C-alpha positions as CSV (number, residue, x, y, z in Angstrom):
1,M,36.7,71.9,2.7
2,L,35.1,69.3,3.7
3,A,37.7,66.8,3.3
4,G,40.2,69.3,5.6
5,A,37.6,70.4,8.3
6,F,37.4,66.3,9.1
7,A,41.4,65.7,8.5
8,A,41.8,69.0,11.0
9,A,39.1,67.0,13.7
10,C,41.4,63.8,13.3
11,L,44.1,65.6,14.8
12,V,42.6,67.1,17.0
13,V,40.9,64.5,18.9
14,P,43.7,62.8,21.0
15,M,43.7,65.3,23.2
16,L,39.8,65.9,23.4
17,A,39.4,62.9,24.1
18,M,42.1,62.1,26.5
19,G,40.4,65.0,28.8
20,A,36.8,63.3,28.9
21,E,38.2,59.1,28.6
22,A,35.2,58.7,30.3
23,P,33.5,55.9,28.2
24,P,29.9,56.8,26.6
25,V,26.5,55.4,28.8
26,V,24.0,54.5,27.8
27,T,21.1,56.5,29.3
28,L,17.5,55.4,27.8
29,V,16.0,52.2,27.1
30,E,12.9,51.6,26.1
31,G,12.0,47.6,25.1
32,P,13.8,44.5,25.3
33,A,17.1,45.9,23.7
34,A,20.1,43.4,24.1
35,L,23.8,43.9,23.9
36,L,26.7,41.2,23.1
37,R,29.2,41.4,24.3
38,A,32.4,38.9,25.1
39,T,30.9,35.7,24.6
40,G,27.5,36.5,26.1
41,R,24.1,37.9,25.9
42,F,22.9,40.5,28.3
43,A,20.0,42.7,29.4
44,L,20.6,46.1,28.0
45,A,19.9,48.9,30.8
46,E,20.4,52.2,31.8
47,G,23.1,53.5,32.8
48,V,25.4,50.8,31.6
49,R,28.8,52.2,30.2
50,M,29.9,50.9,26.5
51,H,33.2,48.6,25.6
52,V,35.4,48.3,22.0
53,G,33.3,45.3,20.8
54,D,30.0,46.0,22.4
55,I,26.5,44.9,20.0
56,V,23.6,47.0,20.8
57,E,20.0,44.5,18.6
58,V,17.1,46.6,19.4
59,P,13.3,45.7,19.1
60,D,11.1,46.4,16.4
61,K,9.3,48.9,18.2
62,G,12.2,49.6,20.8
63,L,14.5,53.0,21.5
64,V,18.3,52.9,22.4
65,Q,20.2,56.7,23.2
66,I,23.8,56.5,24.2
67,A,25.8,59.0,25.6
68,F,29.2,60.6,25.2
69,A,31.4,62.9,28.1
70,D,32.1,64.8,25.1
71,G,28.2,66.0,24.6
72,A,27.4,63.1,21.1
73,R,24.7,61.2,21.1
74,V,23.4,58.5,19.4
75,S,20.2,56.8,19.0
76,L,19.1,53.8,18.0
77,G,15.6,52.6,16.8
78,P,13.7,49.7,15.8
79,R,15.2,47.0,14.7
80,S,18.9,48.4,14.7
81,R,22.0,46.5,15.4
82,F,24.7,48.5,16.2
83,H,29.0,47.9,16.7
84,V,30.9,49.8,18.4
85,A,34.0,49.1,16.6
86,A,36.5,51.6,18.2
87,L,36.3,55.0,20.5
88,A,38.0,57.4,19.9
89,G,40.6,57.9,22.8
90,A,40.2,54.6,24.1
91,T,43.5,52.0,23.9
92,G,44.1,48.7,23.1
93,R,46.9,46.3,24.6
94,G,49.6,47.9,23.6
95,A,48.0,50.1,20.7
96,K,47.4,54.1,20.3
97,A,44.4,55.9,21.4
98,A,41.8,55.6,18.7
99,A,41.7,59.3,16.7
100,V,37.7,58.5,15.4
101,S,35.6,56.9,17.1
102,D,34.2,53.7,14.8
103,F,30.8,52.2,14.5
104,Y,29.0,50.1,12.1
105,L,25.5,49.7,11.5
106,L,24.1,47.0,10.1
107,Q,20.3,47.8,10.1
108,G,17.4,49.9,11.8
109,W,17.0,53.5,12.7
110,T,20.2,55.7,14.2
111,K,20.2,60.0,14.9
112,L,23.5,61.2,15.8
113,A,24.2,64.1,17.2
114,L,27.2,65.7,17.2
115,A,28.5,68.7,19.7
116,P,31.1,71.5,18.1
117,K,33.8,69.9,20.5
118,A,32.6,66.3,20.1
119,A,35.6,64.0,18.7
120,P,34.8,62.9,15.1
121,L,33.2,59.5,13.9
122,R,33.0,57.0,11.2
123,V,29.4,55.1,10.5
124,T,29.5,52.0,8.5
125,T,26.9,50.4,6.8
126,P,26.8,47.5,4.0
127,L,25.8,50.0,1.0
128,F,28.2,53.2,2.6
129,G,30.7,54.4,4.9
130,F,31.2,57.9,6.2
131,G,32.5,60.3,8.4
132,S,31.2,63.7,10.2
133,A,32.8,65.8,12.6
134,D,30.0,67.7,13.4
135,G,26.3,68.4,12.5
136,V,23.5,66.2,13.1
137,L,22.1,63.3,11.1
138,V,19.3,60.5,10.6
139,L,20.3,56.8,9.4
140,H,17.8,54.5,7.8
141,V,19.2,50.9,6.4
142,E,17.4,48.0,5.7
143,S,17.6,44.7,3.5
144,A,18.9,46.2,0.0
145,E,18.5,50.0,0.4
146,A,20.2,52.5,3.3
147,S,19.2,56.0,3.1
148,L,20.5,59.1,5.0
149,F,19.5,62.7,6.2
150,V,21.7,65.5,6.8
151,E,19.7,68.0,9.4
152,S,22.9,70.4,10.2
153,G,26.5,69.3,9.2
154,A,28.4,67.9,6.6
155,L,29.8,64.8,5.8
156,R,32.0,63.2,3.6
157,L,30.8,59.5,2.2
158,A,32.2,56.2,0.2
159,E,30.1,53.8,-1.3
160,G,30.4,50.6,-0.2
161,F,31.3,48.4,3.0
162,V,34.1,50.2,2.9
163,R,34.6,52.7,6.0
164,A,35.2,56.9,5.1
165,T,38.2,59.0,4.7
166,P,38.4,62.3,4.5
167,A,38.9,62.0,0.8
168,S,36.0,60.5,0.2
169,P,34.4,61.0,-3.3
170,V,30.8,62.3,-2.0
171,A,30.4,65.4,0.1
172,V,26.9,65.5,1.6
173,G,25.6,69.2,3.1
174,A,23.0,70.1,5.2
175,G,19.3,69.7,4.5
176,Q,20.5,66.9,1.9
177,F,19.0,63.1,1.9
178,Y,21.9,60.6,0.0
179,M,19.9,56.8,-0.7
180,R,21.6,54.1,-2.2
181,R,20.5,50.4,-3.4
182,A,22.4,47.4,-3.5
183,D,22.7,47.1,-7.3
184,Q,22.9,50.8,-7.8
185,R,24.6,53.9,-7.6
186,G,23.6,56.4,-4.6
187,V,21.7,59.7,-5.3
188,L,21.7,62.7,-4.2
189,Q,19.1,64.6,-3.4
190,P,18.3,68.7,-2.0
191,R,15.7,67.3,1.1
192,P,14.4,63.9,2.0
193,A,12.3,61.5,0.7
194,P,8.7,61.6,1.5
195,A,8.7,57.6,2.8
196,F,11.7,58.4,4.6
197,V,9.9,60.8,6.5
198,A,7.1,59.1,6.7
199,A,8.7,55.7,7.7
200,M,11.4,57.8,10.6
201,P,10.2,57.9,14.2
202,P,7.7,60.2,15.4
203,Y,11.0,61.6,18.0
204,Y,13.6,61.9,15.2
205,R,11.6,65.1,14.5
206,D,13.2,66.6,18.0
207,N,16.4,66.7,19.4
208,L,17.5,64.2,21.6
209,P,17.5,64.7,24.9
210,E,20.4,65.6,27.2
211,R,20.0,62.7,30.4
212,L,23.9,61.9,31.0
213,A,24.5,63.9,33.7
214,A,22.1,61.3,35.6
215,F,24.2,58.6,35.3
216,K,27.6,60.1,35.8
217,D,27.6,58.3,39.6
218,R,25.7,55.8,38.3
219,D,27.4,51.9,36.4
220,V,24.8,50.1,35.7
221,S,26.2,46.2,35.1
222,P,24.1,44.8,31.9
223,R,22.2,41.3,34.2
224,R,23.8,38.0,31.4
225,L,20.7,36.1,30.1
226,G,23.2,33.6,28.5
227,D,25.6,32.2,25.8
228,L,25.5,33.7,22.5
229,T,24.2,31.8,19.0
230,Y,26.2,31.3,15.3
231,E,23.0,33.0,14.6
232,E,23.6,36.0,16.5
233,V,26.8,36.7,15.3
234,E,26.6,34.9,11.6
235,P,25.7,38.7,9.8
236,W,28.8,40.3,11.4
237,L,31.1,38.1,10.5
238,K,30.2,38.3,7.0
239,G,31.3,41.9,7.2
240,P,34.5,43.0,6.3
241,P,38.1,41.8,7.8
242,E,38.4,44.6,10.0
243,L,35.2,43.6,11.5
244,R,35.2,40.3,11.2
245,R,38.6,39.5,12.3
246,P,38.3,40.8,16.0
247,L,34.8,38.8,16.4
248,M,36.3,35.7,15.1
249,Q,38.7,36.1,17.7
250,R,36.9,36.9,20.7
251,M,34.2,33.4,19.4
252,R,37.1,31.3,19.2
253,A,38.6,32.0,22.5
254,G,34.7,31.5,24.2
255,A,34.3,28.4,22.8
256,G,37.6,26.8,24.6
257,P,41.3,25.0,24.1
258,R,39.9,22.1,23.1
259,V,37.6,22.8,19.9
260,S,40.5,23.4,16.7
261,Q,40.2,27.0,15.3
262,G,40.0,24.8,11.7
263,A,36.6,23.2,13.2
264,Y,35.2,26.9,14.5
265,R,35.7,28.5,11.3
266,Q,32.5,26.2,10.4
267,P,30.3,26.9,8.4
268,A,32.1,29.2,6.3
269,V,32.2,32.7,6.7
270,P,32.1,34.3,2.9
271,S,34.6,37.3,3.2
272,R,31.8,40.4,3.0
273,M,28.8,40.9,3.7
274,G,27.3,41.1,0.1
275,P,25.9,44.3,-0.2
276,D,26.3,45.0,-3.8
277,P,25.4,41.6,-5.7
278,L,26.2,41.4,-9.5
279,P,22.8,43.0,-11.6
280,G,20.4,40.4,-11.0
281,E,21.8,38.6,-8.0
282,A,19.7,39.3,-4.5
283,P,21.5,40.5,-2.0
284,A,22.4,39.2,1.6
285,Q,20.1,39.6,4.1
286,A,20.4,39.3,7.9
287,P,18.1,37.1,9.7
288,A,15.2,37.6,12.6
289,L,16.0,39.2,15.3
290,G,16.2,37.6,18.5
291,G,16.5,33.4,17.0
292,R,18.0,31.5,19.5
293,G,20.1,28.7,18.2
294,K,23.1,27.1,19.9
295,S,25.8,28.7,21.5
296,T,29.0,29.6,19.5
297,A,31.4,27.0,21.6
298,E,28.5,24.4,21.2
299,C,29.1,24.9,17.6
300,S,32.2,24.7,18.3
301,R,32.1,21.3,19.6
302,G,29.9,19.9,17.5
303,D,32.3,20.8,14.6
304,A,34.8,19.3,16.2
305,R,33.0,16.1,16.5
306,K,32.1,15.7,13.1
307,A,35.1,16.4,12.3
308,E,36.7,13.0,13.9
């Protein structure tokens, strides 16, 4: 039943999305949140339109909310690292419109609220991926553990750093709670764990505010802060191929023609994030937010000089 609903929603997305092609808008920013776009780092601000490929970083006490034209809302809480991999209805060069919005969450708190006619979405984390066509849910990813509470609606879930499909094996319904640690199988519970509720941002107990109307006629350009550093994109480069390849391509493009692709690949990029280590093996840890180092272009030129 759940698989059928998610699959059916995927089929009708092109019609829904083509009637609402406006890009999602940042409608709330608290704290110095950052936007990683192309090869630059920007200060995120209310009114900024989100693009495919954008990465949002939220500080320890920050908050960002993104609103979609179809009524969906995404709230990014403290320490969130969030990547927009695809937007339903958006097209690339010569590509068909995406049927589902695809997002990746490496860490932090997120609350999703989908309207009845909102386009379905998929969210992938280092420990599990899920897809949903409706409902409200709260998600937390930190270090070697990830948790999910479905406040309303239903979803399909698959374990591992993989994207969910309508046939994903785990069904999570309204009121249920799912938790998984890196070296264990996930556990489905009838109610959220007390520790999850205690740690959850207090404002996630309320409905996400409706703020899109105030920004329909405001298209804000983010303020550029500088070039990306390798340290800032490194956690994403350790993800699965469909996440890693587009980012590598744009980083190589930003490095300039003087740098060979072979030089840019230094240091070596593992093929996976490492959410499922062998028993007794420590899981991979993402570096702390806000760290600064050499830009990707500078790293590439330095590697090229070493290779000469």
